[in-house]
Each structure stands twice: as structure tokens, then as C-alpha cells.
mmCIF file of the N, C-alpha and C atoms, coordinates in Angstrom:
data_MODEL
# 
_entry.id   MODEL 
# 
loop_
_atom_site.group_PDB 
_atom_site.id 
_atom_site.type_symbol 
_atom_site.label_atom_id 
_atom_site.label_alt_id 
_atom_site.label_comp_id 
_atom_site.label_asym_id 
_atom_site.label_entity_id 
_atom_site.label_seq_id 
_atom_site.pdbx_PDB_ins_code 
_atom_site.Cartn_x 
_atom_site.Cartn_y 
_atom_site.Cartn_z 
_atom_site.occupancy 
_atom_site.B_iso_or_equiv 
_atom_site.pdbx_formal_charge 
_atom_site.auth_seq_id 
_atom_site.auth_comp_id 
_atom_site.auth_asym_id 
_atom_site.auth_atom_id 
_atom_site.pdbx_PDB_model_num 
ATOM 1   N N  . MET A 1 1  ? 149.678 253.174 143.600 1.00 0.00 ? 1  MET A N  1 
ATOM 2   C CA . MET A 1 1  ? 148.539 252.997 144.503 1.00 0.00 ? 1  MET A CA 1 
ATOM 3   C C  . MET A 1 1  ? 148.059 254.234 145.011 1.00 0.00 ? 1  MET A C  1 
ATOM 4   N N  . LYS A 1 2  ? 146.938 254.547 145.210 1.00 0.00 ? 2  LYS A N  1 
ATOM 5   C CA . LYS A 1 2  ? 146.223 255.502 145.734 1.00 0.00 ? 2  LYS A CA 1 
ATOM 6   C C  . LYS A 1 2  ? 145.853 255.338 147.565 1.00 0.00 ? 2  LYS A C  1 
ATOM 7   N N  . ILE A 1 3  ? 146.429 256.353 148.156 1.00 0.00 ? 3  ILE A N  1 
ATOM 8   C CA . ILE A 1 3  ? 146.258 256.557 149.407 1.00 0.00 ? 3  ILE A CA 1 
ATOM 9   C C  . ILE A 1 3  ? 144.925 257.201 149.839 1.00 0.00 ? 3  ILE A C  1 
ATOM 10  N N  . TYR A 1 4  ? 144.132 256.786 150.531 1.00 0.00 ? 4  TYR A N  1 
ATOM 11  C CA . TYR A 1 4  ? 142.852 257.555 150.983 1.00 0.00 ? 4  TYR A CA 1 
ATOM 12  C C  . TYR A 1 4  ? 142.956 257.924 152.896 1.00 0.00 ? 4  TYR A C  1 
ATOM 13  N N  . LEU A 1 5  ? 142.574 259.086 153.021 1.00 0.00 ? 5  LEU A N  1 
ATOM 14  C CA . LEU A 1 5  ? 142.653 259.409 154.461 1.00 0.00 ? 5  LEU A CA 1 
ATOM 15  C C  . LEU A 1 5  ? 140.900 259.675 154.803 1.00 0.00 ? 5  LEU A C  1 
ATOM 16  N N  . CYS A 1 6  ? 140.491 258.956 155.832 1.00 0.00 ? 6  CYS A N  1 
ATOM 17  C CA . CYS A 1 6  ? 139.475 259.388 156.288 1.00 0.00 ? 6  CYS A CA 1 
ATOM 18  C C  . CYS A 1 6  ? 139.194 260.296 157.339 1.00 0.00 ? 6  CYS A C  1 
ATOM 19  N N  . ILE A 1 7  ? 138.768 261.123 157.824 1.00 0.00 ? 7  ILE A N  1 
ATOM 20  C CA . ILE A 1 7  ? 138.706 261.955 159.029 1.00 0.00 ? 7  ILE A CA 1 
ATOM 21  C C  . ILE A 1 7  ? 137.082 262.332 159.461 1.00 0.00 ? 7  ILE A C  1 
ATOM 22  N N  . SER A 1 8  ? 137.067 261.666 160.601 1.00 0.00 ? 8  SER A N  1 
ATOM 23  C CA . SER A 1 8  ? 135.771 261.923 161.234 1.00 0.00 ? 8  SER A CA 1 
ATOM 24  C C  . SER A 1 8  ? 136.148 262.516 162.582 1.00 0.00 ? 8  SER A C  1 
ATOM 25  N N  . ILE A 1 9  ? 135.324 263.547 162.875 1.00 0.00 ? 9  ILE A N  1 
ATOM 26  C CA . ILE A 1 9  ? 135.341 264.142 164.310 1.00 0.00 ? 9  ILE A CA 1 
ATOM 27  C C  . ILE A 1 9  ? 134.142 264.344 165.230 1.00 0.00 ? 9  ILE A C  1 
ATOM 28  N N  . ASP A 1 10 ? 134.301 263.612 166.257 1.00 0.00 ? 10 ASP A N  1 
ATOM 29  C CA . ASP A 1 10 ? 132.924 263.460 167.066 1.00 0.00 ? 10 ASP A CA 1 
ATOM 30  C C  . ASP A 1 10 ? 132.851 264.993 167.619 1.00 0.00 ? 10 ASP A C  1 
ATOM 31  N N  . VAL A 1 11 ? 131.786 265.769 167.688 1.00 0.00 ? 11 VAL A N  1 
ATOM 32  C CA . VAL A 1 11 ? 131.654 267.163 168.014 1.00 0.00 ? 11 VAL A CA 1 
ATOM 33  C C  . VAL A 1 11 ? 130.384 267.310 168.881 1.00 0.00 ? 11 VAL A C  1 
ATOM 34  N N  . GLU A 1 12 ? 130.758 267.646 170.121 1.00 0.00 ? 12 GLU A N  1 
ATOM 35  C CA . GLU A 1 12 ? 130.077 267.714 171.212 1.00 0.00 ? 12 GLU A CA 1 
ATOM 36  C C  . GLU A 1 12 ? 130.345 269.212 171.914 1.00 0.00 ? 12 GLU A C  1 
ATOM 37  N N  . PRO A 1 13 ? 129.362 269.557 172.854 1.00 0.00 ? 13 PRO A N  1 
ATOM 38  C CA . PRO A 1 13 ? 129.649 270.933 173.585 1.00 0.00 ? 13 PRO A CA 1 
ATOM 39  C C  . PRO A 1 13 ? 130.644 270.533 174.395 1.00 0.00 ? 13 PRO A C  1 
ATOM 40  N N  . ASP A 1 14 ? 131.266 271.830 175.074 1.00 0.00 ? 14 ASP A N  1 
ATOM 41  C CA . ASP A 1 14 ? 132.162 271.596 175.981 1.00 0.00 ? 14 ASP A CA 1 
ATOM 42  C C  . ASP A 1 14 ? 131.950 270.875 177.301 1.00 0.00 ? 14 ASP A C  1 
ATOM 43  N N  . CYS A 1 15 ? 132.660 269.908 178.215 1.00 0.00 ? 15 CYS A N  1 
ATOM 44  C CA . CYS A 1 15 ? 132.232 269.326 178.969 1.00 0.00 ? 15 CYS A CA 1 
ATOM 45  C C  . CYS A 1 15 ? 133.216 269.670 180.086 1.00 0.00 ? 15 CYS A C  1 
ATOM 46  N N  . SER A 1 16 ? 132.485 269.349 181.295 1.00 0.00 ? 16 SER A N  1 
ATOM 47  C CA . SER A 1 16 ? 133.618 269.522 182.801 1.00 0.00 ? 16 SER A CA 1 
ATOM 48  C C  . SER A 1 16 ? 134.477 268.346 182.727 1.00 0.00 ? 16 SER A C  1 
ATOM 49  N N  . LYS A 1 17 ? 135.555 268.291 183.920 1.00 0.00 ? 17 LYS A N  1 
ATOM 50  C CA . LYS A 1 17 ? 136.300 267.116 183.848 1.00 0.00 ? 17 LYS A CA 1 
ATOM 51  C C  . LYS A 1 17 ? 135.707 266.118 184.427 1.00 0.00 ? 17 LYS A C  1 
ATOM 52  N N  . ASN A 1 18 ? 134.277 265.964 184.713 1.00 0.00 ? 18 ASN A N  1 
ATOM 53  C CA . ASN A 1 18 ? 133.669 264.729 184.968 1.00 0.00 ? 18 ASN A CA 1 
ATOM 54  C C  . ASN A 1 18 ? 133.042 264.234 183.712 1.00 0.00 ? 18 ASN A C  1 
ATOM 55  N N  . TRP A 1 19 ? 133.197 265.022 182.411 1.00 0.00 ? 19 TRP A N  1 
ATOM 56  C CA . TRP A 1 19 ? 132.610 264.569 181.115 1.00 0.00 ? 19 TRP A CA 1 
ATOM 57  C C  . TRP A 1 19 ? 131.104 265.093 181.282 1.00 0.00 ? 19 TRP A C  1 
ATOM 58  N N  . LEU A 1 20 ? 130.782 265.966 182.157 1.00 0.00 ? 20 LEU A N  1 
ATOM 59  C CA . LEU A 1 20 ? 129.262 266.275 181.818 1.00 0.00 ? 20 LEU A CA 1 
ATOM 60  C C  . LEU A 1 20 ? 128.986 267.705 181.032 1.00 0.00 ? 20 LEU A C  1 
ATOM 61  N N  . TYR A 1 21 ? 128.267 267.812 180.399 1.00 0.00 ? 21 TYR A N  1 
ATOM 62  C CA . TYR A 1 21 ? 128.179 269.155 179.517 1.00 0.00 ? 21 TYR A CA 1 
ATOM 63  C C  . TYR A 1 21 ? 128.421 270.323 180.750 1.00 0.00 ? 21 TYR A C  1 
ATOM 64  N N  . SER A 1 22 ? 129.177 271.287 180.234 1.00 0.00 ? 22 SER A N  1 
ATOM 65  C CA . SER A 1 22 ? 129.577 272.457 181.097 1.00 0.00 ? 22 SER A CA 1 
ATOM 66  C C  . SER A 1 22 ? 128.072 273.096 181.301 1.00 0.00 ? 22 SER A C  1 
ATOM 67  N N  . THR A 1 23 ? 128.422 274.024 182.541 1.00 0.00 ? 23 THR A N  1 
ATOM 68  C CA . THR A 1 23 ? 127.369 274.839 182.822 1.00 0.00 ? 23 THR A CA 1 
ATOM 69  C C  . THR A 1 23 ? 127.898 276.300 183.049 1.00 0.00 ? 23 THR A C  1 
ATOM 70  N N  . PRO A 1 24 ? 127.244 277.174 182.269 1.00 0.00 ? 24 PRO A N  1 
ATOM 71  C CA . PRO A 1 24 ? 126.423 277.133 181.207 1.00 0.00 ? 24 PRO A CA 1 
ATOM 72  C C  . PRO A 1 24 ? 126.881 276.602 179.935 1.00 0.00 ? 24 PRO A C  1 
ATOM 73  N N  . LEU A 1 25 ? 126.087 276.201 179.288 1.00 0.00 ? 25 LEU A N  1 
ATOM 74  C CA . LEU A 1 25 ? 126.352 275.055 178.038 1.00 0.00 ? 25 LEU A CA 1 
ATOM 75  C C  . LEU A 1 25 ? 127.452 276.166 177.211 1.00 0.00 ? 25 LEU A C  1 
ATOM 76  N N  . ALA A 1 26 ? 128.479 275.623 176.638 1.00 0.00 ? 26 ALA A N  1 
ATOM 77  C CA . ALA A 1 26 ? 129.604 276.273 176.017 1.00 0.00 ? 26 ALA A CA 1 
ATOM 78  C C  . ALA A 1 26 ? 130.091 275.513 174.512 1.00 0.00 ? 26 ALA A C  1 
ATOM 79  N N  . PHE A 1 27 ? 130.502 276.214 173.720 1.00 0.00 ? 27 PHE A N  1 
ATOM 80  C CA . PHE A 1 27 ? 131.046 275.683 172.560 1.00 0.00 ? 27 PHE A CA 1 
ATOM 81  C C  . PHE A 1 27 ? 132.211 276.136 171.862 1.00 0.00 ? 27 PHE A C  1 
ATOM 82  N N  . LYS A 1 28 ? 133.159 276.655 172.997 1.00 0.00 ? 28 LYS A N  1 
ATOM 83  C CA . LYS A 1 28 ? 134.176 277.182 172.653 1.00 0.00 ? 28 LYS A CA 1 
ATOM 84  C C  . LYS A 1 28 ? 135.244 275.857 172.233 1.00 0.00 ? 28 LYS A C  1 
ATOM 85  N N  . GLY A 1 29 ? 135.293 274.640 172.315 1.00 0.00 ? 29 GLY A N  1 
ATOM 86  C CA . GLY A 1 29 ? 136.078 273.547 171.580 1.00 0.00 ? 29 GLY A CA 1 
ATOM 87  C C  . GLY A 1 29 ? 135.595 273.928 170.149 1.00 0.00 ? 29 GLY A C  1 
ATOM 88  N N  . ILE A 1 30 ? 134.600 273.812 169.844 1.00 0.00 ? 30 ILE A N  1 
ATOM 89  C CA . ILE A 1 30 ? 133.809 273.980 168.421 1.00 0.00 ? 30 ILE A CA 1 
ATOM 90  C C  . ILE A 1 30 ? 134.558 275.221 167.687 1.00 0.00 ? 30 ILE A C  1 
ATOM 91  N N  . SER A 1 31 ? 134.065 276.475 168.320 1.00 0.00 ? 31 SER A N  1 
ATOM 92  C CA . SER A 1 31 ? 134.522 277.666 167.869 1.00 0.00 ? 31 SER A CA 1 
ATOM 93  C C  . SER A 1 31 ? 136.315 277.822 167.620 1.00 0.00 ? 31 SER A C  1 
ATOM 94  N N  . ASP A 1 32 ? 136.821 277.286 168.534 1.00 0.00 ? 32 ASP A N  1 
ATOM 95  C CA . ASP A 1 32 ? 138.275 277.716 168.344 1.00 0.00 ? 32 ASP A CA 1 
ATOM 96  C C  . ASP A 1 32 ? 139.179 276.542 167.958 1.00 0.00 ? 32 ASP A C  1 
ATOM 97  N N  . GLY A 1 33 ? 138.592 275.195 168.518 1.00 0.00 ? 33 GLY A N  1 
ATOM 98  C CA . GLY A 1 33 ? 139.468 274.107 168.034 1.00 0.00 ? 33 GLY A CA 1 
ATOM 99  C C  . GLY A 1 33 ? 139.173 273.758 166.555 1.00 0.00 ? 33 GLY A C  1 
ATOM 100 N N  . ILE A 1 34 ? 137.883 273.647 166.320 1.00 0.00 ? 34 ILE A N  1 
ATOM 101 C CA . ILE A 1 34 ? 137.544 273.435 164.870 1.00 0.00 ? 34 ILE A CA 1 
ATOM 102 C C  . ILE A 1 34 ? 137.644 274.611 163.839 1.00 0.00 ? 34 ILE A C  1 
ATOM 103 N N  . GLY A 1 35 ? 137.029 275.816 164.341 1.00 0.00 ? 35 GLY A N  1 
ATOM 104 C CA . GLY A 1 35 ? 136.803 276.979 163.622 1.00 0.00 ? 35 GLY A CA 1 
ATOM 105 C C  . GLY A 1 35 ? 138.167 277.812 163.544 1.00 0.00 ? 35 GLY A C  1 
ATOM 106 N N  . LYS A 1 36 ? 139.085 277.660 164.370 1.00 0.00 ? 36 LYS A N  1 
ATOM 107 C CA . LYS A 1 36 ? 140.491 278.564 164.084 1.00 0.00 ? 36 LYS A CA 1 
ATOM 108 C C  . LYS A 1 36 ? 141.613 277.539 163.841 1.00 0.00 ? 36 LYS A C  1 
ATOM 109 N N  . MET A 1 37 ? 141.532 276.333 164.391 1.00 0.00 ? 37 MET A N  1 
ATOM 110 C CA . MET A 1 37 ? 142.748 275.522 164.322 1.00 0.00 ? 37 MET A CA 1 
ATOM 111 C C  . MET A 1 37 ? 142.545 274.359 163.134 1.00 0.00 ? 37 MET A C  1 
ATOM 112 N N  . LEU A 1 38 ? 141.422 273.546 162.796 1.00 0.00 ? 38 LEU A N  1 
ATOM 113 C CA . LEU A 1 38 ? 141.410 272.452 162.436 1.00 0.00 ? 38 LEU A CA 1 
ATOM 114 C C  . LEU A 1 38 ? 140.969 273.124 160.916 1.00 0.00 ? 38 LEU A C  1 
ATOM 115 N N  . HIS A 1 39 ? 139.872 274.039 160.885 1.00 0.00 ? 39 HIS A N  1 
ATOM 116 C CA . HIS A 1 39 ? 139.576 274.484 159.631 1.00 0.00 ? 39 HIS A CA 1 
ATOM 117 C C  . HIS A 1 39 ? 140.622 275.060 158.474 1.00 0.00 ? 39 HIS A C  1 
ATOM 118 N N  . PRO A 1 40 ? 141.466 275.876 159.003 1.00 0.00 ? 40 PRO A N  1 
ATOM 119 C CA . PRO A 1 40 ? 142.488 276.431 158.221 1.00 0.00 ? 40 PRO A CA 1 
ATOM 120 C C  . PRO A 1 40 ? 143.343 275.271 157.921 1.00 0.00 ? 40 PRO A C  1 
ATOM 121 N N  . LEU A 1 41 ? 143.779 274.128 158.655 1.00 0.00 ? 41 LEU A N  1 
ATOM 122 C CA . LEU A 1 41 ? 144.549 272.998 158.446 1.00 0.00 ? 41 LEU A CA 1 
ATOM 123 C C  . LEU A 1 41 ? 143.935 272.365 157.261 1.00 0.00 ? 41 LEU A C  1 
ATOM 124 N N  . PHE A 1 42 ? 142.730 272.045 157.297 1.00 0.00 ? 42 PHE A N  1 
ATOM 125 C CA . PHE A 1 42 ? 142.114 271.080 156.359 1.00 0.00 ? 42 PHE A CA 1 
ATOM 126 C C  . PHE A 1 42 ? 142.103 271.871 155.161 1.00 0.00 ? 42 PHE A C  1 
ATOM 127 N N  . LYS A 1 43 ? 141.525 273.391 155.204 1.00 0.00 ? 43 LYS A N  1 
ATOM 128 C CA . LYS A 1 43 ? 141.764 274.163 153.908 1.00 0.00 ? 43 LYS A CA 1 
ATOM 129 C C  . LYS A 1 43 ? 142.985 273.957 153.199 1.00 0.00 ? 43 LYS A C  1 
ATOM 130 N N  . GLN A 1 44 ? 144.114 273.902 154.077 1.00 0.00 ? 44 GLN A N  1 
ATOM 131 C CA . GLN A 1 44 ? 145.464 273.927 153.555 1.00 0.00 ? 44 GLN A CA 1 
ATOM 132 C C  . GLN A 1 44 ? 146.065 272.845 152.575 1.00 0.00 ? 44 GLN A C  1 
ATOM 133 N N  . PHE A 1 45 ? 145.468 271.804 153.139 1.00 0.00 ? 45 PHE A N  1 
ATOM 134 C CA . PHE A 1 45 ? 145.687 270.494 152.627 1.00 0.00 ? 45 PHE A CA 1 
ATOM 135 C C  . PHE A 1 45 ? 144.377 269.754 151.655 1.00 0.00 ? 45 PHE A C  1 
ATOM 136 N N  . GLY A 1 46 ? 143.570 270.688 151.514 1.00 0.00 ? 46 GLY A N  1 
ATOM 137 C CA . GLY A 1 46 ? 142.412 270.178 150.553 1.00 0.00 ? 46 GLY A CA 1 
ATOM 138 C C  . GLY A 1 46 ? 141.691 268.848 151.084 1.00 0.00 ? 46 GLY A C  1 
ATOM 139 N N  . LEU A 1 47 ? 141.537 268.914 152.383 1.00 0.00 ? 47 LEU A N  1 
ATOM 140 C CA . LEU A 1 47 ? 140.772 267.660 153.240 1.00 0.00 ? 47 LEU A CA 1 
ATOM 141 C C  . LEU A 1 47 ? 139.542 268.307 153.590 1.00 0.00 ? 47 LEU A C  1 
ATOM 142 N N  . GLU A 1 48 ? 138.522 267.562 153.512 1.00 0.00 ? 48 GLU A N  1 
ATOM 143 C CA . GLU A 1 48 ? 137.028 267.322 153.980 1.00 0.00 ? 48 GLU A CA 1 
ATOM 144 C C  . GLU A 1 48 ? 136.755 266.537 154.820 1.00 0.00 ? 48 GLU A C  1 
ATOM 145 N N  . PRO A 1 49 ? 136.701 266.792 155.969 1.00 0.00 ? 49 PRO A N  1 
ATOM 146 C CA . PRO A 1 49 ? 136.384 266.073 156.909 1.00 0.00 ? 49 PRO A CA 1 
ATOM 147 C C  . PRO A 1 49 ? 134.803 265.669 157.562 1.00 0.00 ? 49 PRO A C  1 
ATOM 148 N N  . THR A 1 50 ? 134.590 264.565 157.782 1.00 0.00 ? 50 THR A N  1 
ATOM 149 C CA . THR A 1 50 ? 133.227 264.317 158.438 1.00 0.00 ? 50 THR A CA 1 
ATOM 150 C C  . THR A 1 50 ? 132.942 264.692 159.714 1.00 0.00 ? 50 THR A C  1 
ATOM 151 N N  . TYR A 1 51 ? 131.768 265.465 160.114 1.00 0.00 ? 51 TYR A N  1 
ATOM 152 C CA . TYR A 1 51 ? 131.409 265.644 161.387 1.00 0.00 ? 51 TYR A CA 1 
ATOM 153 C C  . TYR A 1 51 ? 130.184 264.935 161.864 1.00 0.00 ? 51 TYR A C  1 
ATOM 154 N N  . LEU A 1 52 ? 130.757 264.360 163.059 1.00 0.00 ? 52 LEU A N  1 
ATOM 155 C CA . LEU A 1 52 ? 129.346 263.635 163.856 1.00 0.00 ? 52 LEU A CA 1 
ATOM 156 C C  . LEU A 1 52 ? 128.885 264.666 164.731 1.00 0.00 ? 52 LEU A C  1 
ATOM 157 N N  . ILE A 1 53 ? 127.769 264.859 164.639 1.00 0.00 ? 53 ILE A N  1 
ATOM 158 C CA . ILE A 1 53 ? 127.307 265.974 165.109 1.00 0.00 ? 53 ILE A CA 1 
ATOM 159 C C  . ILE A 1 53 ? 125.966 265.489 166.044 1.00 0.00 ? 53 ILE A C  1 
ATOM 160 N N  . ASN A 1 54 ? 126.047 265.813 167.486 1.00 0.00 ? 54 ASN A N  1 
ATOM 161 C CA . ASN A 1 54 ? 124.724 265.293 168.215 1.00 0.00 ? 54 ASN A CA 1 
ATOM 162 C C  . ASN A 1 54 ? 123.906 266.446 168.156 1.00 0.00 ? 54 ASN A C  1 
ATOM 163 N N  . ASN A 1 55 ? 122.543 266.179 168.844 1.00 0.00 ? 55 ASN A N  1 
ATOM 164 C CA . ASN A 1 55 ? 121.378 267.230 168.891 1.00 0.00 ? 55 ASN A CA 1 
ATOM 165 C C  . ASN A 1 55 ? 121.794 268.569 169.631 1.00 0.00 ? 55 ASN A C  1 
ATOM 166 N N  . VAL A 1 56 ? 122.338 268.530 170.584 1.00 0.00 ? 56 VAL A N  1 
ATOM 167 C CA . VAL A 1 56 ? 122.811 269.695 171.443 1.00 0.00 ? 56 VAL A CA 1 
ATOM 168 C C  . VAL A 1 56 ? 123.578 270.716 170.507 1.00 0.00 ? 56 VAL A C  1 
ATOM 169 N N  . VAL A 1 57 ? 124.500 270.088 169.674 1.00 0.00 ? 57 VAL A N  1 
ATOM 170 C CA . VAL A 1 57 ? 125.254 271.187 168.869 1.00 0.00 ? 57 VAL A CA 1 
ATOM 171 C C  . VAL A 1 57 ? 124.319 271.622 167.825 1.00 0.00 ? 57 VAL A C  1 
ATOM 172 N N  . LEU A 1 58 ? 123.427 270.853 167.187 1.00 0.00 ? 58 LEU A N  1 
ATOM 173 C CA . LEU A 1 58 ? 122.457 271.433 166.313 1.00 0.00 ? 58 LEU A CA 1 
ATOM 174 C C  . LEU A 1 58 ? 121.614 272.411 166.862 1.00 0.00 ? 58 LEU A C  1 
ATOM 175 N N  . GLU A 1 59 ? 121.587 272.605 167.982 1.00 0.00 ? 59 GLU A N  1 
ATOM 176 C CA . GLU A 1 59 ? 120.636 273.631 168.400 1.00 0.00 ? 59 GLU A CA 1 
ATOM 177 C C  . GLU A 1 59 ? 121.456 274.709 168.949 1.00 0.00 ? 59 GLU A C  1 
ATOM 178 N N  . ASP A 1 60 ? 122.622 274.932 168.580 1.00 0.00 ? 60 ASP A N  1 
ATOM 179 C CA . ASP A 1 60 ? 123.658 276.090 168.843 1.00 0.00 ? 60 ASP A CA 1 
ATOM 180 C C  . ASP A 1 60 ? 123.600 276.758 167.350 1.00 0.00 ? 60 ASP A C  1 
ATOM 181 N N  . ASP A 1 61 ? 122.993 277.740 167.080 1.00 0.00 ? 61 ASP A N  1 
ATOM 182 C CA . ASP A 1 61 ? 123.145 278.583 165.794 1.00 0.00 ? 61 ASP A CA 1 
ATOM 183 C C  . ASP A 1 61 ? 124.718 278.908 165.329 1.00 0.00 ? 61 ASP A C  1 
ATOM 184 N N  . GLU A 1 62 ? 125.555 279.483 166.335 1.00 0.00 ? 62 GLU A N  1 
ATOM 185 C CA . GLU A 1 62 ? 127.120 279.421 165.727 1.00 0.00 ? 62 GLU A CA 1 
ATOM 186 C C  . GLU A 1 62 ? 127.570 278.308 165.452 1.00 0.00 ? 62 GLU A C  1 
ATOM 187 N N  . SER A 1 63 ? 127.496 277.190 166.202 1.00 0.00 ? 63 SER A N  1 
ATOM 188 C CA . SER A 1 63 ? 128.035 275.901 165.858 1.00 0.00 ? 63 SER A CA 1 
ATOM 189 C C  . SER A 1 63 ? 127.483 275.441 164.380 1.00 0.00 ? 63 SER A C  1 
ATOM 190 N N  . VAL A 1 64 ? 126.396 275.632 164.229 1.00 0.00 ? 64 VAL A N  1 
ATOM 191 C CA . VAL A 1 64 ? 125.699 275.135 162.924 1.00 0.00 ? 64 VAL A CA 1 
ATOM 192 C C  . VAL A 1 64 ? 126.293 275.821 161.878 1.00 0.00 ? 64 VAL A C  1 
ATOM 193 N N  . ALA A 1 65 ? 126.333 277.367 161.871 1.00 0.00 ? 65 ALA A N  1 
ATOM 194 C CA . ALA A 1 65 ? 126.907 278.182 160.848 1.00 0.00 ? 65 ALA A CA 1 
ATOM 195 C C  . ALA A 1 65 ? 128.571 277.861 160.451 1.00 0.00 ? 65 ALA A C  1 
ATOM 196 N N  . LEU A 1 66 ? 129.199 277.626 161.703 1.00 0.00 ? 66 LEU A N  1 
ATOM 197 C CA . LEU A 1 66 ? 130.634 277.077 161.396 1.00 0.00 ? 66 LEU A CA 1 
ATOM 198 C C  . LEU A 1 66 ? 130.949 275.816 160.651 1.00 0.00 ? 66 LEU A C  1 
ATOM 199 N N  . LEU A 1 67 ? 129.979 274.993 161.135 1.00 0.00 ? 67 LEU A N  1 
ATOM 200 C CA . LEU A 1 67 ? 130.050 273.700 160.546 1.00 0.00 ? 67 LEU A CA 1 
ATOM 201 C C  . LEU A 1 67 ? 129.343 273.309 159.184 1.00 0.00 ? 67 LEU A C  1 
ATOM 202 N N  . GLY A 1 68 ? 128.778 274.442 158.922 1.00 0.00 ? 68 GLY A N  1 
ATOM 203 C CA . GLY A 1 68 ? 128.006 274.618 157.424 1.00 0.00 ? 68 GLY A CA 1 
ATOM 204 C C  . GLY A 1 68 ? 126.909 273.158 157.533 1.00 0.00 ? 68 GLY A C  1 
ATOM 205 N N  . VAL A 1 69 ? 126.183 273.027 158.507 1.00 0.00 ? 69 VAL A N  1 
ATOM 206 C CA . VAL A 1 69 ? 125.102 271.944 158.480 1.00 0.00 ? 69 VAL A CA 1 
ATOM 207 C C  . VAL A 1 69 ? 123.822 272.590 158.261 1.00 0.00 ? 69 VAL A C  1 
# 
């Protein structure tokens, strides 16, 4: 029997404690959380996640480059 694993990640800018976008707008969760922590893990196990990206992330050049959008 084959086992399948689907990984989807909701990608958004950093938020305040009230779940509002940080001021100034920041993307450290993407650069550190995905770029430095998750990408190496996915590569190690040959996994390909699906990123659910909002328009604010698509307007950030560094996030777009990191996510390969």
C-alpha cells in the first residue's frame, strides 16, 4: 500500500499579537521559518510542499524569490 503525504503551508507576512500585519511590514517568518528551517527539511526527505500565498507576499520580491513563485 502506498502512503501519500500532502503538505500545504499558509504563507502570510508577520503579524502582531492581535493578528494584524506587523508595522512595518515584515517577512521574517518566511525567510527564517521556511527558508532556513523548512526548505532544508523538505529537501532532506524529498518533499514538495504547496504554498498558499496571499497578494501581500507576492508583492515582496525576497519572498517570491525564496518560494520560487
